[in-house]
C-alpha positions in Angstrom: 29.0 2.8 1.7 32.5 2.4 3.0 33.4 3.8 6.6 30.4 6.1 6.9 29.6 8.5 9.4 26.3 7.9 10.8 24.1 9.8 13.1 22.2 7.8 15.8 19.2 9.6 17.3 18.1 7.9 20.6 21.4 6.7 21.1 20.9 6.0 24.6 17.8 3.9 24.2 17.4 0.2 23.8 17.7 0.2 20.0 20.0 2.9 19.7 22.9 1.8 22.1 22.7 -1.5 20.4 23.1 0.1 17.0 26.0 1.8 18.1 27.9 -1.1 19.0 26.5 -2.8 15.5 27.7 0.2 13.4 31.2 0.0 15.0 31.4 -3.5 14.3 30.8 -2.7 10.6 33.5 -0.1 10.5 31.3 3.1 10.7 32.1 6.3 12.4 29.2 7.0 14.9 27.9 10.3 16.1 25.7 9.6 18.8 22.9 12.2 19.4 21.9 12.7 23.0 20.0 15.2 25.2 21.8 14.8 28.4 25.4 15.7 28.4 25.9 13.8 31.6 25.1 10.5 30.0 27.4 10.2 26.9 27.7 7.2 25.0 31.1 5.9 25.3 33.7 5.3 22.7 32.0 7.5 19.9 31.5 11.1 19.3 28.5 12.7 21.2 26.6 15.7 20.2 23.9 17.1 22.3 20.9 17.9 20.4 17.1 17.9 20.8 14.6 16.9 18.0 12.5 20.0 18.8 15.3 22.3 18.3 16.1 23.0 14.5 19.5 24.5 15.2 20.8 21.8 17.3 19.5 19.1 14.7 21.3 20.9 12.1 24.7 20.9 13.9 24.2 17.2 14.8 23.5 16.5 11.3 26.5 18.2 9.7 28.8 16.4 7.7 27.2 12.8 8.3 26.4 10.2 5.7 23.7 8.6 7.1 21.2 9.1 10.0 19.0 6.6 11.9 15.9 8.2 13.2 14.1 6.5 16.0 10.7 7.7 17.4 10.6 9.9 20.5 8.2 8.8 23.2 6.1 12.0 23.0 2.6 12.6 21.7 3.7 14.7 18.9 6.4 12.2 17.8 5.0 12.4 14.1 5.4 16.1 13.8 9.0 16.1 15.3 10.3 13.3 13.2 8.9 15.0 10.1 10.7 18.3 10.9 14.0 16.4 11.6 13.6 14.3 8.3 13.3 17.7 6.3 16.3 19.1 7.9 18.3 16.1 6.9 17.2 16.3 3.3 18.1 20.0 3.3 21.5 19.3 4.6 22.2 16.6 1.8 22.3 13.5 4.1 22.7 10.5 1.7 21.0 7.7 3.6 18.1 7.9 6.0 16.8 4.9 7.8 13.5 5.3 9.6 12.5 3.1 12.6 8.8 2.6 12.2 6.3 -0.3 13.5 5.0 -3.6 12.2 1.6 -3.0 10.5 1.9 0.7 10.2 -1.0 2.3 8.0 -2.7 5.4 7.9 -6.1 4.0 8.7 -5.3 1.9 11.5 -7.2 1.9 14.9 -3.8 2.0 16.6 -2.5 5.6 17.1 1.0 4.5 17.2 0.5 2.9 13.8 -1.2 5.9 12.2 1.6 8.2 13.4 4.4 5.8 12.0 2.6 5.6 8.8 2.2 9.5 8.6 6.1 9.8 9.2 6.8 7.1 6.4 4.5 8.7 4.0 6.4 12.1 4.7 9.7 10.7 4.3 8.9 8.9 1.1 8.0 12.3 -0.4 11.2 14.1 0.5 13.3 12.7 -2.3 15.7 11.2 0.3 17.6 7.7 -0.2 15.4 6.0 2.6 14.9 2.9 4.0 11.9 2.0 6.4 12.3 -0.9 9.3 9.1 -1.9 10.7 10.0 -4.2 13.6 7.3 -6.1 15.6 6.8 -6.1 19.6 10.2 -5.8 21.1 11.0 -8.7 23.3 12.9 -6.0 25.5 9.7 -4.6 26.3 9.5 -7.5 28.9 12.2 -5.7 30.8 9.6 -3.1 32.1 7.9 -6.1 33.8 11.0 -7.3 35.5 9.8 -6.7 39.1 6.7 -9.0 38.6 8.6 -11.5 36.5 11.0 -11.8 39.5 8.1 -12.6 41.8 7.0 -15.2 39.3 4.3 -13.6 36.8 3.4 -10.9 34.5 0.3 -9.9 32.9 -1.2 -8.2 29.8 -4.4 -8.0 27.8 -3.4 -10.2 24.9 -5.1 -13.7 25.6 -3.5 -16.5 23.7 -2.4 -14.5 20.5 0.9 -15.3 19.0 3.2 -12.4 18.3 6.4 -12.8 16.0 8.1 -10.4 18.7 11.9 -9.5 17.9 14.9 -8.9 20.0 16.1 -5.4 19.8 19.6 -6.4 19.1 18.4 -8.0 15.8 16.5 -4.6 15.0 20.0 -2.8 15.5 22.1 -5.2 13.5 19.4 -5.1 10.7 19.7 -1.3 10.7 23.7 -1.3 10.8 23.6 -3.6 7.5 21.2 -1.1 5.7 23.3 1.9 6.8 26.6 0.4 5.8 25.8 -1.5 2.4 24.1 -0.7 -0.7 20.8 -1.8 -2.3 18.2 -0.7 0.2 17.0 2.6 -1.4 13.2 3.0 -1.1 12.7 -0.5 0.6 10.4 -1.2 3.7 11.7 -4.2 5.6 9.4 -6.0 8.1 11.4 -7.2 11.0 10.3 -10.2 13.1 11.5 -12.9 15.4 12.1 -16.3 13.9 8.5 -17.6 15.2 5.5 -16.2 16.6 5.0 -17.0 20.3 2.1 -16.5 23.0 2.8 -14.8 26.1 2.5 -18.3 27.8 5.1 -19.7 25.6 7.5 -16.5 26.7 6.7 -17.3 30.2 7.9 -21.0 29.6 11.2 -19.4 28.0 11.6 -17.3 31.1 11.0 -20.2 33.5 13.5 -22.5 31.7 16.2 -19.8 31.7 15.7 -18.6 35.2 15.1 -22.0 36.9 12.1 -21.1 38.5 8.4 -20.9 37.4 7.1 -17.8 36.0 3.6 -17.6 34.7 1.6 -15.2 32.4 -1.9 -14.0 33.4 -4.2 -12.4 30.7 -6.1 -9.6 32.2 -8.7 -7.1 30.9 -7.4 -3.9 29.5 -8.9 -2.0 32.5 -7.0 -4.1 34.9 -3.9 -3.3 32.8 -4.5 0.3 32.6 -4.9 0.6 36.5 -1.8 -1.2 37.2 0.2 1.2 34.9 -1.7 4.4 35.5 0.9 5.8 38.2 3.8 5.1 35.8 2.7 5.9 32.3 1.4 9.3 30.9 -2.3 8.7 29.8 -1.9 9.1 26.0 1.0 6.8 26.0 -1.1 4.2 28.0 -4.1 4.6 25.8 -1.7 3.8 22.9 -0.2 0.7 24.6 -3.7 -0.6 25.2 -4.4 -0.1 21.6 -1.1 -1.9 20.5 -2.2 -5.0 22.8 -5.6 -5.2 21.2 -4.1 -5.2 17.9 -1.7 -8.0 19.0 -4.8 -9.9 20.8 -6.7 -9.7 17.3 -4.0 -11.8 15.9 -2.7 -9.3 13.5 1.0 -9.5 14.5 2.0 -13.1 14.0 3.4 -12.7 10.4 7.0 -13.9 10.0 9.5 -12.3 7.7 13.2 -13.5 6.8 14.7 -9.9 6.6 16.9 -10.1 9.7 18.6 -13.2 8.5 18.7 -11.6 4.9 20.2 -8.4 6.1 22.4 -9.8 8.8 23.4 -13.4 7.5 22.2 -15.0 10.6 19.0 -16.1 12.0 16.9 -13.9 14.2 17.2 -14.4 18.0 14.5 -16.7 19.5 12.6 -15.9 22.7 14.7 -18.6 24.4 17.9 -16.8 23.5 16.4 -13.4 24.8 15.4 -15.2 28.1 18.7 -16.9 28.6 20.8 -13.5 27.9 18.5 -11.7 30.3 18.2 -14.2 33.0 20.0 -12.3 35.7 17.6 -9.2 35.2 14.5 -11.3 35.8 16.0 -13.1 38.7 16.3 -9.8 40.8 13.4 -9.5 43.0 
């Protein structure tokens, strides 16, 4: 698809903001879907819309060639995404890229994986030219622990399990490749980092990049929950604990080569992530 116009939902988020830049590098015209008009994405067309507002969604989708749908952090995320996909189909959107999650399946004990699988199945039945991206644990999720990492530690209920965690820049660049090239219709791509790493190994990478010791503490789920209870809504925190139990069971260590296959270069390693974000983790 030459010089497509692509609507990016969640354009101010971690993946969305990186995708805007990656699409521009590939010559695409980007339309950023935002909810707050006071936070426009620079250098592109911005459209103010809410996934729950069908009229604003239809306006955002008008005359676009492709769409990137990111999941909102809401308890009704599956229903919201399904409605959006239906509107995109009705408006004749040519290409639809859905951001899902590694291990998504309808019978998963992890609610987020069930929700993503539900959306996947719905999209597959709409007759869209769709592609599903299933990335593993985001390395950028460590940024939420920046405060404690700056103090020399971080903690989670994951034990010594290895996870093929991925840099969100690699997710964005993979999505940009799919949105601007042919041959991806009906495909589901699992996106991982180049190796599976334990949180102890992540701590070692952060230590090397920052020049000071960072250690990882495995903690019970109850302690993890108590530490985050004032900052994360209960439904989201319960799902996050389920996610970590999934990782701790060793269910997220599989590797794939799709980042390299789609982008033409290797996925970023945790050492790359740590080096590029060392300044963030150094701020106490």
